[in-house]
C-alpha positions as semicolon CSV with decimal commas, in nm:
position;residue;x (nm);y (nm);z (nm)
1;M;-0,954;-4,133;2,896
2;A;-0,887;-4,043;2,542
3;D;-0,588;-4,184;2,494
4;D;-0,714;-4,504;2,552
5;H;-1,027;-4,482;2,353
6;L;-0,773;-4,389;2,064
7;H;-0,552;-4,667;2,105
8;E;-0,842;-4,894;2,118
9;L;-0,934;-4,767;1,778
10;E;-0,609;-4,826;1,633
11;S;-0,559;-5,184;1,760
12;A;-0,918;-5,256;1,597
13;R;-0,795;-5,090;1,256
14;I;-0,505;-5,317;1,297
15;V;-0,684;-5,587;1,330
16;L;-0,942;-5,505;1,048
17;V;-0,674;-5,435;0,823
18;S;-0,508;-5,776;0,843
19;K;-0,848;-5,929;0,776
20;R;-0,899;-5,738;0,456
21;Q;-0,572;-5,855;0,317
22;A;-0,628;-6,205;0,405
23;L;-0,966;-6,167;0,246
24;A;-0,801;-5,951;-0,069
25;Q;-0,568;-6,286;-0,090
26;T;-0,864;-6,539;-0,099
27;I;-0,991;-6,314;-0,368
28;A;-0,715;-6,337;-0,554
29;T;-0,660;-6,717;-0,540
30;P;-0,719;-6,852;-0,875
31;G;-0,983;-7,138;-0,830
32;E;-1,153;-7,010;-0,530
33;N;-1,504;-6,906;-0,528
34;P;-1,444;-6,550;-0,403
35;D;-1,868;-6,452;-0,365
36;A;-1,854;-6,474;0,025
37;A;-1,472;-6,264;0,044
38;I;-1,602;-6,007;-0,158
39;K;-1,906;-5,923;0,058
40;A;-1,695;-5,962;0,373
41;I;-1,404;-5,728;0,226
42;I;-1,661;-5,495;0,154
43;E;-1,817;-5,516;0,503
44;V;-1,445;-5,496;0,675
45;Q;-1,358;-5,175;0,446
46;Q;-1,693;-5,008;0,603
47;A;-1,559;-5,108;0,960
48;I;-1,271;-4,934;0,879
49;D;-1,392;-4,669;0,714
50;V;-1,604;-4,608;1,053
51;I;-1,304;-4,638;1,281
52;D;-1,115;-4,360;1,069
53;H;-1,393;-4,163;1,113
54;A;-1,426;-4,192;1,490
55;M;-1,027;-4,177;1,520
56;E;-1,047;-3,818;1,340
57;E;-1,364;-3,701;1,539
58;Q;-1,188;-3,802;1,857
59;Q;-0,849;-3,625;1,771
60;E;-1,074;-3,314;1,699
61;A;-1,212;-3,391;2,015
62;D;-0,861;-3,368;2,212
63;E;-0,741;-3,058;2,010
64;L;-1,059;-2,863;2,154
65;E;-0,994;-3,004;2,492
66;G;-0,666;-2,889;2,492
67;D;-0,775;-2,534;2,351
68;E;-0,938;-2,475;2,662
């Protein structure tokens, strides 16, 4: 079950990193009004940070289970 949870987190992270890249391209495109993309990229980065933290917690929990 823990492997499934970690895999789901990894998959979600991959999707968010791709979205972050698309938003960065929008921000970098000359002539675009990037205000909405700037707000969105901040939210996406926060979500990536949350997923990273959850993955770390899951790995720590898995290690503790292995020690028992």
